[in-house]
N, C-alpha and C positions, 0 to 999 in steps of 0.2 A: 863315862864313855860317850854320853851325849855330847859333850864339849868337843870330844875327838871328831866325831862323826860331823857335828855342825861347822866345824872350823875347816875341816877338809873339804867339805862341799862348798864352802864359802870361798875359799881361797881357789879352788878350781874354777868356779864361776867368774871371781874377779879377775884373776890372771888370764884365763881362756878369753874373756870378752876384750881385755886389753890387747892380748896378742892377735885376736882375729880383726880388731879394729886397726890396728897398726900393720896388718897384712904381714905377720912374721911367720905364719904357718905356710910351709912349702907345699908340694905336691908329691903324691907317691910315697916313697918311703921316708922321705924327709919328715912328712907330715906326721907319718907314724911315730917317729922317733921323737919329735916334738911333744906329742900327746902322750906318750908314756913318760918322757921328762916331767912333764906339768903334772900327771897324776902322781909320780913318785915324790916329787919336791912338795906337792901338796899334802901328800899322807904324812911325810917327815915334819912338815911345819906344823899340821894339825896335831901330831902326836906331842911335840914340843910345847904347843899352846895348852893341851890338855894336862900335861905334866905341870906347867906353872900354874894352872888354875886349880889344881890338887884333885882333879875328878877322874885320875888314873891311878 
């Protein structure tokens, strides 16, 4: 379970940093949708990484 948490947090930080530096986050409702999409995709990717590492 630690791999899931670590990989999810790492993905949120990495992808969030890239998106913010690229100016991809919009304003208002668009920013909220972008943030929710980022978190959702990071959780899914973190779960896949945790499954692959055998920690889940």
